[in-house]
C-alpha positions as CSV (number, residue, x, y, z in Angstrom):
1,M,220.9,122.2,105.9
2,K,218.3,120.1,104.2
3,M,219.3,118.6,100.7
4,P,217.4,117.0,97.9
5,A,217.3,113.2,98.7
6,F,216.0,110.7,96.1
7,S,213.5,108.9,98.5
8,L,212.2,109.8,102.1
9,G,210.6,107.6,104.4
10,A,207.3,108.8,106.1
11,T,208.3,107.7,109.6
12,A,211.3,108.7,111.8
13,G,214.8,108.7,110.4
14,P,217.0,105.6,110.2
15,T,219.4,104.7,112.9
16,V,221.5,102.8,110.7
17,G,223.4,104.3,107.6
18,I,225.1,102.6,104.7
19,E,227.5,104.0,102.1
20,L,228.0,102.3,98.8
21,A,231.0,103.7,97.2
22,G,233.3,102.7,94.3
23,H,236.2,101.9,96.9
24,R,234.3,100.7,99.9
25,V,231.1,99.5,101.6
26,S,230.6,101.0,105.1
27,A,227.8,101.1,107.9
28,V,227.2,102.8,111.0
29,S,224.7,102.4,113.9
30,M,223.8,105.1,115.9
31,T,222.0,105.5,119.1
32,A,221.2,108.5,121.7
33,Q,223.7,108.8,124.6
34,R,222.9,111.7,127.2
35,G,220.7,113.3,124.7
36,R,223.2,113.3,121.9
37,P,223.7,111.2,118.7
38,A,226.2,108.6,119.4
39,V,228.0,105.9,117.0
40,S,227.4,102.6,118.8
41,A,228.9,100.4,115.9
42,H,230.7,101.0,112.6
43,A,232.3,98.6,110.0
44,M,233.8,99.0,106.5
45,E,235.1,96.7,103.7
46,T,237.3,97.6,100.8
47,L,235.8,96.7,97.3
48,P,237.9,95.2,94.6
49,E,238.5,97.6,91.7
50,G,235.6,97.5,89.3
51,A,233.0,95.9,91.5
52,L,231.2,99.3,91.7
53,V,232.0,102.1,89.4
54,P,230.0,105.4,90.0
55,S,228.5,106.7,86.7
56,L,225.7,109.0,85.7
57,T,224.6,107.2,82.6
58,A,226.3,103.6,82.8
59,V,225.7,100.5,84.9
60,N,227.2,101.0,88.4
61,V,227.2,97.8,90.2
62,R,229.4,95.7,88.0
63,D,230.0,92.7,90.4
64,R,226.8,92.5,92.1
65,R,227.8,89.3,94.2
66,V,230.8,91.1,95.6
67,V,229.0,94.2,96.5
68,V,226.1,92.4,98.1
69,A,228.3,90.1,100.1
70,A,230.4,93.1,101.4
71,L,227.2,94.8,102.5
72,Q,226.0,91.8,104.3
73,R,229.0,91.5,106.2
74,V,229.1,95.3,107.4
75,L,225.6,95.1,108.2
76,E,226.0,92.0,110.4
77,R,228.9,93.7,112.4
78,V,226.7,96.7,113.1
79,G,223.8,94.8,114.3
80,G,221.8,94.7,111.2
81,A,218.7,96.9,110.2
82,R,215.4,96.5,108.2
83,R,215.5,100.2,107.2
84,V,218.5,102.1,106.5
85,G,219.7,105.5,105.1
86,L,222.0,105.1,102.0
87,V,224.7,107.2,100.9
88,V,225.6,107.2,97.2
89,P,228.5,108.5,95.1
90,D,228.2,112.0,93.8
91,P,228.8,111.1,90.1
92,I,225.5,109.1,89.8
93,A,223.6,112.3,89.8
94,K,223.8,115.8,88.2
95,V,223.3,118.8,90.6
96,S,221.8,122.0,89.4
97,L,221.1,125.3,91.1
98,V,218.4,127.1,89.4
99,K,216.8,130.5,90.3
100,F,213.3,132.0,89.7
101,Q,212.5,135.5,90.0
102,Q,208.8,134.6,90.6
103,V,207.9,131.2,92.3
104,P,204.5,129.7,91.5
105,A,202.1,129.4,94.5
106,R,201.1,125.7,93.6
107,G,203.6,122.8,94.1
108,E,202.4,121.3,90.9
109,D,203.4,124.3,89.0
110,L,206.8,124.7,90.6
111,D,207.6,121.0,89.8
112,Q,206.6,121.6,86.3
113,L,208.8,124.8,86.2
114,I,211.9,123.1,87.6
115,R,211.4,120.1,85.2
116,W,211.3,122.4,82.3
117,Q,214.4,124.3,83.6
118,V,216.8,121.3,84.1
119,R,215.3,119.3,81.0
120,K,217.6,121.3,78.5
121,S,220.9,120.4,80.4
122,A,219.9,116.9,81.4
123,P,222.2,114.2,80.0
124,F,219.3,111.8,79.6
125,P,215.5,112.0,79.1
126,L,213.8,113.5,82.2
127,E,211.2,110.9,81.9
128,D,213.8,108.4,83.0
129,A,215.0,110.5,85.8
130,Q,214.5,110.4,89.6
131,L,214.4,114.3,90.3
132,S,214.5,115.8,93.8
133,Y,214.8,119.4,94.9
134,V,214.7,121.8,97.8
135,A,214.6,125.5,98.4
136,G,218.2,126.9,98.5
137,A,219.3,130.6,99.4
138,P,216.7,133.4,98.9
139,G,217.9,136.6,97.5
140,P,216.7,140.0,96.1
141,D,216.9,138.7,92.5
142,G,214.7,135.5,93.2
143,Q,214.5,132.3,94.9
144,E,217.1,129.5,94.2
145,Y,216.5,125.8,94.2
146,I,219.0,122.9,94.7
147,V,217.9,120.2,92.1
148,T,219.2,116.7,91.8
149,I,218.6,114.3,89.0
150,A,219.6,110.7,88.5
151,R,218.6,107.8,86.1
152,R,215.7,106.0,87.9
153,E,217.4,102.6,87.1
154,T,220.7,103.8,88.6
155,V,219.2,104.7,92.1
156,A,217.2,101.3,91.8
157,E,220.7,99.6,91.4
158,Y,221.9,100.8,94.8
159,E,218.4,100.3,96.4
160,S,218.1,96.7,95.1
161,V,221.5,96.0,96.7
162,C,220.2,96.9,99.9
163,D,216.9,94.9,99.3
164,E,218.9,91.8,98.7
165,V,220.2,91.7,102.2
166,G,216.9,92.6,103.7
167,A,217.5,96.3,104.1
168,Q,215.1,99.1,102.8
169,A,216.8,102.2,101.8
170,G,214.1,104.8,103.3
171,L,216.5,107.6,102.4
172,V,218.9,108.0,99.5
173,D,221.3,111.0,99.1
174,L,224.7,112.0,97.9
175,S,227.9,111.8,99.6
176,T,229.1,115.4,99.6
177,F,225.6,116.7,100.8
178,N,225.9,114.8,103.9
179,V,229.5,115.5,104.6
180,A,228.1,119.1,104.7
181,N,225.4,118.1,107.0
182,A,227.9,116.5,109.4
183,V,230.0,119.8,109.5
184,L,226.7,121.9,110.0
185,A,225.6,119.6,112.8
186,G,228.7,120.7,114.9
187,W,229.5,124.1,113.6
188,N,227.6,127.1,113.2
189,T,228.8,130.0,110.9
190,A,227.2,132.6,108.6
191,E,230.2,133.0,106.6
192,D,231.4,131.5,103.3
193,W,233.2,128.2,103.6
194,L,234.4,125.8,101.1
195,L,234.1,121.8,101.4
196,V,236.4,119.7,99.4
197,N,235.3,115.9,99.3
198,V,237.9,113.6,97.7
199,T,237.7,110.0,96.9
200,P,239.8,107.7,94.7
201,D,237.1,107.9,92.0
202,W,236.0,111.3,92.0
203,L,236.0,114.7,93.8
204,S,233.6,117.4,94.7
205,M,233.7,121.0,95.8
206,A,230.7,122.7,97.5
207,I,230.6,126.3,98.5
208,L,228.2,127.2,101.3
209,R,227.1,130.6,102.8
210,G,226.5,129.7,106.2
211,G,224.2,126.8,106.0
212,Q,223.0,127.3,102.5
213,L,224.6,125.6,99.3
214,I,225.4,128.2,96.7
215,S,227.7,126.4,94.3
216,F,228.3,122.5,93.6
217,R,231.0,121.1,91.3
218,S,232.1,117.3,90.8
219,R,234.3,115.7,88.5
220,S,236.2,112.3,88.0
221,A,239.5,112.2,89.5
222,D,241.1,110.7,86.5
223,G,244.1,112.9,85.1
224,E,246.9,114.6,86.8
225,G,245.8,118.2,88.1
226,A,242.2,117.0,88.4
227,L,241.9,118.8,91.9
228,A,243.9,121.8,91.0
229,E,241.8,122.3,88.1
230,L,238.5,122.1,90.0
231,V,239.8,124.3,92.7
232,H,240.5,126.9,90.0
233,Q,237.1,126.6,88.5
234,T,235.4,126.9,91.7
235,A,237.5,129.8,92.9
236,M,236.9,131.9,89.7
237,Y,233.2,131.2,89.9
238,Y,233.1,132.2,93.5
239,E,234.8,135.3,92.8
240,D,233.1,136.3,89.4
241,R,229.7,135.1,89.9
242,L,228.9,134.9,93.8
243,N,230.7,138.0,94.9
244,G,232.9,136.0,97.0
245,G,234.9,137.9,99.6
246,G,237.0,135.1,101.0
247,F,236.5,131.7,102.5
248,S,236.5,131.6,106.3
249,Q,237.2,128.0,106.4
250,V,238.1,125.1,104.0
251,M,236.7,121.7,105.2
252,L,238.5,118.6,103.7
253,C,237.0,115.2,103.7
254,G,238.6,111.9,102.3
255,A,242.3,112.9,102.1
256,S,243.0,109.5,103.9
257,S,241.3,107.2,101.2
258,A,242.9,109.3,98.3
259,G,245.2,107.6,95.8
260,P,249.0,108.4,95.6
261,R,248.6,110.9,93.0
262,Q,245.6,112.7,94.8
263,S,247.6,112.7,98.2
264,V,250.2,114.8,96.6
265,E,247.6,117.2,95.0
266,V,245.8,117.4,98.5
267,D,249.0,118.2,100.3
268,Q,249.5,120.9,97.8
269,L,246.0,122.3,98.0
270,Q,246.4,122.5,101.7
271,R,249.5,124.5,101.5
272,R,248.1,126.8,98.7
273,L,245.0,127.7,100.4
274,T,246.7,128.2,103.8
275,E,249.8,130.1,102.7
276,R,248.6,132.2,99.8
277,L,245.0,132.7,100.5
278,A,245.4,132.8,104.3
279,T,242.6,130.4,104.5
280,P,242.7,127.6,107.3
281,V,242.1,124.1,106.0
282,A,240.7,121.6,108.6
283,S,239.6,117.9,108.2
284,V,236.0,117.3,108.6
285,D,235.5,115.7,112.2
286,P,232.1,114.1,112.7
287,R,232.9,113.9,116.4
288,L,231.7,117.5,116.6
289,A,228.2,116.2,115.7
290,V,228.1,112.9,117.5
291,T,229.8,110.9,120.3
292,L,231.9,107.7,119.4
293,G,231.5,104.5,121.4
294,D,234.2,103.8,124.0
295,R,235.8,101.0,122.2
296,I,235.9,102.8,118.8
297,V,239.6,103.5,117.7
298,E,239.7,107.0,116.2
299,T,241.8,107.5,113.1
300,P,241.8,109.9,110.2
301,A,240.6,107.2,107.9
302,L,237.7,106.3,110.3
303,L,236.7,109.9,110.6
304,D,236.5,110.3,106.9
305,T,234.5,107.1,106.4
306,L,232.1,108.2,109.2
307,A,231.4,111.7,107.9
308,P,228.8,111.2,105.2
309,L,227.1,108.5,107.2
310,V,226.8,110.7,110.2
311,G,225.5,113.6,108.0
312,L,222.9,111.4,106.7
313,L,221.6,110.2,110.2
314,V,221.7,113.7,111.7
315,R,220.1,115.6,108.6
316,D,216.8,115.9,110.0
317,S,217.8,116.9,113.6
318,K,217.4,120.2,114.8
319,V,221.0,121.2,114.7
320,A,221.5,120.0,111.3
321,A,218.3,121.4,109.7
């Protein structure tokens, strides 16, 4: 699966991935081992509350000194890098799926059409936005496009943190997109499946039909019942608008880092989906896509941390495309 990224390097993909999240800074270094991608080193540091606050319209990096220092330390522990891939939180961007019955032949005309379509729902002037899109699922009623927009200043905030430690972010992409890439790199299906990505700050749900994204919803984790409400909204949309016949699998990422309230909700979600909908729930396991080094101690928390980074680094491989 190829998702829209905010910046793409012209050379080969990076071998070091960084995630700047509201609750942590993490990094992974990858190599090849017997023809298969392998995690050779990883590092993670927890951020103090308020140091980085994911937001669509406000300043995100609130305590730059703390975030930069944490990134410097994790990069040193994975061997450093001049060029990296960067995973950023879902809430910094607005994701839309737009469909056209007829697609312009010229790329410039398509770009203008997409900009015109998303302009009316953009929460800020499109002139201030960084916009990226890729073709989604084709259908008898037209071609769908996955469109991602974020404030140019917000993307620059994250990139500049990398710049300050001597690492250029040649690829910048959203967390849930790359968790999905990690799943698809090790699992091949043509059926509908649901991805639930949970963090202490926000939660997202993506519905995929095989390897194509057909629905994406994200919201703040604030408030009791946030996860249950998002599940309800997503399920209703799936049944009413997407002709959903049921999920073959529910993939869950981030449960190990969820807060106390979310942990209760995640447990309830797993029971409800498994018992009432007869839908199996499995944790995202990046080990299906990559090999882990011999000295790496595998824990649920580590696998949750690795998932978006692995997805980012394998997104251009033949398996994950």
